[in-house]
Gaussian input, Z-matrix of N, CA and C with variables (Angstrom, degrees):
# hf/3-21g

backbone

0 1
 N
 C     1     B1
 C     2     B2     1     A1
 N     3     B3     2     A2     1     D1
 C     4     B4     3     A3     2     D2
 C     5     B5     4     A4     3     D3
 N     6     B6     5     A5     4     D4
 C     7     B7     6     A6     5     D5
 C     8     B8     7     A7     6     D6
 N     9     B9     8     A8     7     D7
 C    10    B10     9     A9     8     D8
 C    11    B11    10    A10     9     D9
 N    12    B12    11    A11    10    D10
 C    13    B13    12    A12    11    D11
 C    14    B14    13    A13    12    D12
 N    15    B15    14    A14    13    D13
 C    16    B16    15    A15    14    D14
 C    17    B17    16    A16    15    D15
 N    18    B18    17    A17    16    D16
 C    19    B19    18    A18    17    D17
 C    20    B20    19    A19    18    D18
 N    21    B21    20    A20    19    D19
 C    22    B22    21    A21    20    D20
 C    23    B23    22    A22    21    D21
 N    24    B24    23    A23    22    D22
 C    25    B25    24    A24    23    D23
 C    26    B26    25    A25    24    D24
 N    27    B27    26    A26    25    D25
 C    28    B28    27    A27    26    D26
 C    29    B29    28    A28    27    D27
 N    30    B30    29    A29    28    D28
 C    31    B31    30    A30    29    D29
 C    32    B32    31    A31    30    D30
 N    33    B33    32    A32    31    D31
 C    34    B34    33    A33    32    D32
 C    35    B35    34    A34    33    D33
 N    36    B36    35    A35    34    D34
 C    37    B37    36    A36    35    D35
 C    38    B38    37    A37    36    D36
 N    39    B39    38    A38    37    D37
 C    40    B40    39    A39    38    D38
 C    41    B41    40    A40    39    D39
 N    42    B42    41    A41    40    D40
 C    43    B43    42    A42    41    D41
 C    44    B44    43    A43    42    D42
 N    45    B45    44    A44    43    D43
 C    46    B46    45    A45    44    D44
 C    47    B47    46    A46    45    D45
 N    48    B48    47    A47    46    D46
 C    49    B49    48    A48    47    D47
 C    50    B50    49    A49    48    D48
 N    51    B51    50    A50    49    D49
 C    52    B52    51    A51    50    D50
 C    53    B53    52    A52    51    D51
 N    54    B54    53    A53    52    D52
 C    55    B55    54    A54    53    D53
 C    56    B56    55    A55    54    D54
 N    57    B57    56    A56    55    D55
 C    58    B58    57    A57    56    D56
 C    59    B59    58    A58    57    D57
 N    60    B60    59    A59    58    D58
 C    61    B61    60    A60    59    D59
 C    62    B62    61    A61    60    D60
 N    63    B63    62    A62    61    D61
 C    64    B64    63    A63    62    D62
 C    65    B65    64    A64    63    D63
 N    66    B66    65    A65    64    D64
 C    67    B67    66    A66    65    D65
 C    68    B68    67    A67    66    D66
 N    69    B69    68    A68    67    D67
 C    70    B70    69    A69    68    D68
 C    71    B71    70    A70    69    D69
 N    72    B72    71    A71    70    D70
 C    73    B73    72    A72    71    D71
 C    74    B74    73    A73    72    D72
 N    75    B75    74    A74    73    D73
 C    76    B76    75    A75    74    D74
 C    77    B77    76    A76    75    D75
 N    78    B78    77    A77    76    D76
 C    79    B79    78    A78    77    D77
 C    80    B80    79    A79    78    D78
 N    81    B81    80    A80    79    D79
 C    82    B82    81    A81    80    D80
 C    83    B83    82    A82    81    D81
 N    84    B84    83    A83    82    D82
 C    85    B85    84    A84    83    D83
 C    86    B86    85    A85    84    D84
 N    87    B87    86    A86    85    D85
 C    88    B88    87    A87    86    D86
 C    89    B89    88    A88    87    D87
 N    90    B90    89    A89    88    D88
 C    91    B91    90    A90    89    D89
 C    92    B92    91    A91    90    D90
 N    93    B93    92    A92    91    D91
 C    94    B94    93    A93    92    D92
 C    95    B95    94    A94    93    D93
 N    96    B96    95    A95    94    D94
 C    97    B97    96    A96    95    D95
 C    98    B98    97    A97    96    D96
 N    99    B99    98    A98    97    D97
 C   100   B100    99    A99    98    D98
 C   101   B101   100   A100    99    D99
 N   102   B102   101   A101   100   D100
 C   103   B103   102   A102   101   D101
 C   104   B104   103   A103   102   D102
 N   105   B105   104   A104   103   D103
 C   106   B106   105   A105   104   D104
 C   107   B107   106   A106   105   D105
 N   108   B108   107   A107   106   D106
 C   109   B109   108   A108   107   D107
 C   110   B110   109   A109   108   D108
 N   111   B111   110   A110   109   D109
 C   112   B112   111   A111   110   D110
 C   113   B113   112   A112   111   D111
 N   114   B114   113   A113   112   D112
 C   115   B115   114   A114   113   D113
 C   116   B116   115   A115   114   D114
 N   117   B117   116   A116   115   D115
 C   118   B118   117   A117   116   D116
 C   119   B119   118   A118   117   D117
 N   120   B120   119   A119   118   D118
 C   121   B121   120   A120   119   D119
 C   122   B122   121   A121   120   D120
 N   123   B123   122   A122   121   D121
 C   124   B124   123   A123   122   D122
 C   125   B125   124   A124   123   D123
 N   126   B126   125   A125   124   D124
 C   127   B127   126   A126   125   D125
 C   128   B128   127   A127   126   D126
 N   129   B129   128   A128   127   D127
 C   130   B130   129   A129   128   D128
 C   131   B131   130   A130   129   D129
 N   132   B132   131   A131   130   D130
 C   133   B133   132   A132   131   D131
 C   134   B134   133   A133   132   D132
 N   135   B135   134   A134   133   D133
 C   136   B136   135   A135   134   D134
 C   137   B137   136   A136   135   D135
 N   138   B138   137   A137   136   D136
 C   139   B139   138   A138   137   D137
 C   140   B140   139   A139   138   D138
 N   141   B141   140   A140   139   D139
 C   142   B142   141   A141   140   D140
 C   143   B143   142   A142   141   D141
 N   144   B144   143   A143   142   D142
 C   145   B145   144   A144   143   D143
 C   146   B146   145   A145   144   D144
 N   147   B147   146   A146   145   D145
 C   148   B148   147   A147   146   D146
 C   149   B149   148   A148   147   D147
 N   150   B150   149   A149   148   D148
 C   151   B151   150   A150   149   D149
 C   152   B152   151   A151   150   D150
 N   153   B153   152   A152   151   D151
 C   154   B154   153   A153   152   D152
 C   155   B155   154   A154   153   D153
 N   156   B156   155   A155   154   D154
 C   157   B157   156   A156   155   D155
 C   158   B158   157   A157   156   D156
 N   159   B159   158   A158   157   D157
 C   160   B160   159   A159   158   D158
 C   161   B161   160   A160   159   D159
 N   162   B162   161   A161   160   D160
 C   163   B163   162   A162   161   D161
 C   164   B164   163   A163   162   D162
 N   165   B165   164   A164   163   D163
 C   166   B166   165   A165   164   D164
 C   167   B167   166   A166   165   D165
 N   168   B168   167   A167   166   D166
 C   169   B169   168   A168   167   D167
 C   170   B170   169   A169   168   D168
 N   171   B171   170   A170   169   D169
 C   172   B172   171   A171   170   D170
 C   173   B173   172   A172   171   D171
 N   174   B174   173   A173   172   D172
 C   175   B175   174   A174   173   D173
 C   176   B176   175   A175   174   D174
 N   177   B177   176   A176   175   D175
 C   178   B178   177   A177   176   D176
 C   179   B179   178   A178   177   D177
 N   180   B180   179   A179   178   D178
 C   181   B181   180   A180   179   D179
 C   182   B182   181   A181   180   D180
 N   183   B183   182   A182   181   D181
 C   184   B184   183   A183   182   D182
 C   185   B185   184   A184   183   D183
 N   186   B186   185   A185   184   D184
 C   187   B187   186   A186   185   D185
 C   188   B188   187   A187   186   D186
 N   189   B189   188   A188   187   D187
 C   190   B190   189   A189   188   D188
 C   191   B191   190   A190   189   D189
 N   192   B192   191   A191   190   D190
 C   193   B193   192   A192   191   D191
 C   194   B194   193   A193   192   D192
 N   195   B195   194   A194   193   D193
 C   196   B196   195   A195   194   D194
 C   197   B197   196   A196   195   D195
 N   198   B198   197   A197   196   D196
 C   199   B199   198   A198   197   D197
 C   200   B200   199   A199   198   D198
 N   201   B201   200   A200   199   D199
 C   202   B202   201   A201   200   D200
 C   203   B203   202   A202   201   D201

   B1=1.4493
   B2=1.5210
   B3=1.2939
   B4=1.4579
   B5=1.5110
   B6=1.3083
   B7=1.4625
   B8=1.5224
   B9=1.3128
   B10=1.4674
   B11=1.5365
   B12=1.3186
   B13=1.4646
   B14=1.5488
   B15=1.2847
   B16=1.4700
   B17=1.5348
   B18=1.3001
   B19=1.4600
   B20=1.5256
   B21=1.3332
   B22=1.4398
   B23=1.5236
   B24=1.3280
   B25=1.4701
   B26=1.5443
   B27=1.3203
   B28=1.4496
   B29=1.5282
   B30=1.3327
   B31=1.4478
   B32=1.4838
   B33=1.3038
   B34=1.4697
   B35=1.5246
   B36=1.3188
   B37=1.4764
   B38=1.5107
   B39=1.2972
   B40=1.4647
   B41=1.5464
   B42=1.2880
   B43=1.4694
   B44=1.5337
   B45=1.3039
   B46=1.4692
   B47=1.5459
   B48=1.3038
   B49=1.4977
   B50=1.5153
   B51=1.3075
   B52=1.4566
   B53=1.5162
   B54=1.3229
   B55=1.4717
   B56=1.5271
   B57=1.3217
   B58=1.4374
   B59=1.5194
   B60=1.3208
   B61=1.4532
   B62=1.5125
   B63=1.3237
   B64=1.4590
   B65=1.4980
   B66=1.3209
   B67=1.4340
   B68=1.5338
   B69=1.3260
   B70=1.4668
   B71=1.5132
   B72=1.2900
   B73=1.4682
   B74=1.5160
   B75=1.3405
   B76=1.4578
   B77=1.5186
   B78=1.3409
   B79=1.4577
   B80=1.5592
   B81=1.2928
   B82=1.4359
   B83=1.5545
   B84=1.3336
   B85=1.4552
   B86=1.5056
   B87=1.3207
   B88=1.4480
   B89=1.5276
   B90=1.3381
   B91=1.4529
   B92=1.5526
   B93=1.3139
   B94=1.4390
   B95=1.5574
   B96=1.3229
   B97=1.4302
   B98=1.5122
   B99=1.3146
   B100=1.4645
   B101=1.5159
   B102=1.3551
   B103=1.4577
   B104=1.5452
   B105=1.3043
   B106=1.4811
   B107=1.5253
   B108=1.3346
   B109=1.4679
   B110=1.5254
   B111=1.3111
   B112=1.4532
   B113=1.5002
   B114=1.3363
   B115=1.4644
   B116=1.5127
   B117=1.3208
   B118=1.4659
   B119=1.5198
   B120=1.3016
   B121=1.4693
   B122=1.5294
   B123=1.3271
   B124=1.4589
   B125=1.5116
   B126=1.3184
   B127=1.4456
   B128=1.5176
   B129=1.2968
   B130=1.4700
   B131=1.5124
   B132=1.3195
   B133=1.4647
   B134=1.5321
   B135=1.3109
   B136=1.4718
   B137=1.5173
   B138=1.3129
   B139=1.5023
   B140=1.5248
   B141=1.3096
   B142=1.4615
   B143=1.5194
   B144=1.3054
   B145=1.4836
   B146=1.5285
   B147=1.2931
   B148=1.4736
   B149=1.5117
   B150=1.3471
   B151=1.4642
   B152=1.5065
   B153=1.3186
   B154=1.4678
   B155=1.5434
   B156=1.3208
   B157=1.4652
   B158=1.5421
   B159=1.3224
   B160=1.4498
   B161=1.5217
   B162=1.3102
   B163=1.4770
   B164=1.5376
   B165=1.3374
   B166=1.4521
   B167=1.5332
   B168=1.3271
   B169=1.4652
   B170=1.5229
   B171=1.3079
   B172=1.4640
   B173=1.5683
   B174=1.2953
   B175=1.4486
   B176=1.5385
   B177=1.3334
   B178=1.4558
   B179=1.5225
   B180=1.3105
   B181=1.4462
   B182=1.5584
   B183=1.3331
   B184=1.4390
   B185=1.5245
   B186=1.3175
   B187=1.4607
   B188=1.5282
   B189=1.3413
   B190=1.4498
   B191=1.5049
   B192=1.3270
   B193=1.4615
   B194=1.5206
   B195=1.3343
   B196=1.4539
   B197=1.5531
   B198=1.3274
   B199=1.4675
   B200=1.5366
   B201=1.2992
   B202=1.4490
   B203=1.5010
   A1=108.18
   A2=114.76
   A3=120.94
   A4=112.74
   A5=116.17
   A6=119.16
   A7=110.34
   A8=115.95
   A9=120.34
   A10=110.88
   A11=117.61
   A12=121.01
   A13=110.33
   A14=116.48
   A15=120.12
   A16=109.46
   A17=115.33
   A18=119.08
   A19=110.62
   A20=117.77
   A21=121.92
   A22=112.80
   A23=116.13
   A24=120.21
   A25=110.67
   A26=116.33
   A27=119.68
   A28=111.55
   A29=116.96
   A30=119.70
   A31=113.03
   A32=118.27
   A33=121.72
   A34=113.85
   A35=116.67
   A36=119.77
   A37=112.43
   A38=117.53
   A39=120.28
   A40=111.38
   A41=118.07
   A42=118.55
   A43=111.03
   A44=122.05
   A45=119.74
   A46=113.36
   A47=114.70
   A48=118.36
   A49=109.68
   A50=116.75
   A51=118.80
   A52=111.19
   A53=118.98
   A54=121.16
   A55=110.30
   A56=117.45
   A57=120.23
   A58=113.30
   A59=115.90
   A60=118.32
   A61=111.89
   A62=115.78
   A63=120.20
   A64=110.45
   A65=119.71
   A66=122.62
   A67=113.50
   A68=117.21
   A69=119.45
   A70=113.41
   A71=118.44
   A72=120.03
   A73=111.54
   A74=121.72
   A75=119.13
   A76=113.24
   A77=117.74
   A78=120.29
   A79=110.75
   A80=117.71
   A81=120.99
   A82=111.17
   A83=116.15
   A84=118.46
   A85=111.63
   A86=116.92
   A87=118.75
   A88=112.71
   A89=117.64
   A90=120.28
   A91=110.17
   A92=116.12
   A93=119.45
   A94=111.22
   A95=116.90
   A96=121.70
   A97=111.88
   A98=117.28
   A99=122.51
   A100=110.53
   A101=119.49
   A102=120.17
   A103=113.22
   A104=118.11
   A105=119.81
   A106=111.31
   A107=119.89
   A108=122.66
   A109=110.87
   A110=117.09
   A111=121.04
   A112=113.39
   A113=117.82
   A114=121.91
   A115=112.75
   A116=115.31
   A117=119.22
   A118=112.31
   A119=116.24
   A120=120.07
   A121=111.70
   A122=116.73
   A123=120.65
   A124=110.47
   A125=117.57
   A126=121.48
   A127=113.29
   A128=116.28
   A129=119.62
   A130=112.00
   A131=116.45
   A132=120.67
   A133=109.77
   A134=118.35
   A135=121.20
   A136=110.79
   A137=116.30
   A138=119.70
   A139=111.11
   A140=117.30
   A141=119.95
   A142=111.07
   A143=115.66
   A144=118.68
   A145=111.06
   A146=117.03
   A147=119.75
   A148=113.64
   A149=115.77
   A150=118.59
   A151=110.95
   A152=117.80
   A153=119.52
   A154=111.36
   A155=118.21
   A156=120.78
   A157=108.88
   A158=117.03
   A159=120.91
   A160=111.35
   A161=117.12
   A162=121.70
   A163=111.66
   A164=117.12
   A165=120.36
   A166=112.49
   A167=117.92
   A168=119.23
   A169=111.18
   A170=117.25
   A171=120.75
   A172=110.23
   A173=115.99
   A174=121.23
   A175=110.04
   A176=116.37
   A177=120.69
   A178=110.81
   A179=117.82
   A180=121.66
   A181=110.04
   A182=115.83
   A183=120.46
   A184=112.30
   A185=115.95
   A186=119.98
   A187=111.20
   A188=116.61
   A189=120.70
   A190=112.26
   A191=116.70
   A192=121.68
   A193=109.54
   A194=118.78
   A195=121.42
   A196=113.85
   A197=116.37
   A198=119.74
   A199=112.23
   A200=117.70
   A201=123.63
   A202=110.18
   D1=142.88
   D2=178.08
   D3=-94.51
   D4=-14.28
   D5=-177.36
   D6=-130.37
   D7=141.18
   D8=178.76
   D9=-65.30
   D10=-38.21
   D11=-177.15
   D12=-70.26
   D13=-36.47
   D14=177.59
   D15=-65.96
   D16=-42.43
   D17=176.66
   D18=-61.19
   D19=-43.78
   D20=178.83
   D21=-61.16
   D22=-40.41
   D23=178.80
   D24=-62.97
   D25=-45.02
   D26=-178.71
   D27=-71.12
   D28=-42.72
   D29=-177.29
   D30=-72.31
   D31=-42.15
   D32=-176.34
   D33=-92.35
   D34=-16.01
   D35=-176.48
   D36=-112.44
   D37=-53.99
   D38=-171.28
   D39=-79.08
   D40=-37.48
   D41=-176.82
   D42=-66.08
   D43=-45.80
   D44=177.66
   D45=-60.37
   D46=-35.08
   D47=177.78
   D48=-65.49
   D49=-44.66
   D50=-178.79
   D51=-69.57
   D52=-36.42
   D53=176.98
   D54=-65.65
   D55=-39.85
   D56=177.27
   D57=-62.84
   D58=-39.86
   D59=176.73
   D60=-70.84
   D61=-35.19
   D62=-179.09
   D63=-65.29
   D64=-42.38
   D65=-177.07
   D66=-85.13
   D67=-40.81
   D68=-170.19
   D69=-68.80
   D70=-40.60
   D71=-174.84
   D72=-64.41
   D73=-52.70
   D74=179.87
   D75=-67.36
   D76=-34.16
   D77=179.67
   D78=-66.36
   D79=-48.85
   D80=-178.56
   D81=-63.78
   D82=-40.90
   D83=178.38
   D84=-66.80
   D85=-37.77
   D86=178.48
   D87=-70.93
   D88=-28.45
   D89=174.46
   D90=-65.17
   D91=-32.92
   D92=179.03
   D93=-71.32
   D94=-33.96
   D95=179.48
   D96=-79.12
   D97=-36.32
   D98=-178.11
   D99=-126.78
   D100=71.42
   D101=-174.80
   D102=-68.21
   D103=-22.87
   D104=-177.46
   D105=-86.27
   D106=-8.77
   D107=-178.12
   D108=-130.76
   D109=50.92
   D110=-177.38
   D111=-63.88
   D112=-40.71
   D113=179.91
   D114=-65.37
   D115=-46.10
   D116=178.52
   D117=-61.00
   D118=-47.91
   D119=-179.15
   D120=-63.38
   D121=-43.03
   D122=178.05
   D123=-60.51
   D124=-45.11
   D125=179.00
   D126=-63.31
   D127=-38.08
   D128=177.85
   D129=-65.94
   D130=-42.24
   D131=-178.65
   D132=-67.41
   D133=-46.26
   D134=179.33
   D135=-66.29
   D136=-40.32
   D137=178.04
   D138=-65.51
   D139=-40.03
   D140=179.08
   D141=-65.04
   D142=-37.64
   D143=176.66
   D144=-65.04
   D145=-43.64
   D146=177.16
   D147=-64.21
   D148=-39.65
   D149=178.27
   D150=-67.96
   D151=-38.39
   D152=177.31
   D153=-64.37
   D154=-35.05
   D155=176.91
   D156=-67.24
   D157=-38.34
   D158=178.45
   D159=-61.91
   D160=-46.18
   D161=-179.22
   D162=-69.82
   D163=-41.50
   D164=-178.94
   D165=-67.89
   D166=-21.86
   D167=175.71
   D168=-66.24
   D169=-37.00
   D170=178.14
   D171=-69.39
   D172=-39.52
   D173=179.28
   D174=-65.58
   D175=-44.68
   D176=178.92
   D177=-63.71
   D178=-39.43
   D179=179.93
   D180=-64.12
   D181=-41.62
   D182=178.80
   D183=-64.47
   D184=-35.83
   D185=179.51
   D186=-73.41
   D187=-46.37
   D188=-174.09
   D189=-75.83
   D190=-37.67
   D191=-174.79
   D192=-132.69
   D193=73.45
   D194=-173.03
   D195=-69.67
   D196=-25.98
   D197=-177.30
   D198=-98.86
   D199=7.52
   D200=-179.98
   D201=67.39

């Protein structure tokens, strides 16, 4: 970013909106499919997202800095 205010708008405004959309859609749809196991399904979705971030960090590191 070239501007502090532009960074602030994206970091404080756009990221929470995208995270809300990322989590809410699959969680709400899974609650409709499995109404008796809302906690389990929510935990699996959030855990899968965290695990995917963990794995993709290694892939991104290998792409950006292949020679360490």
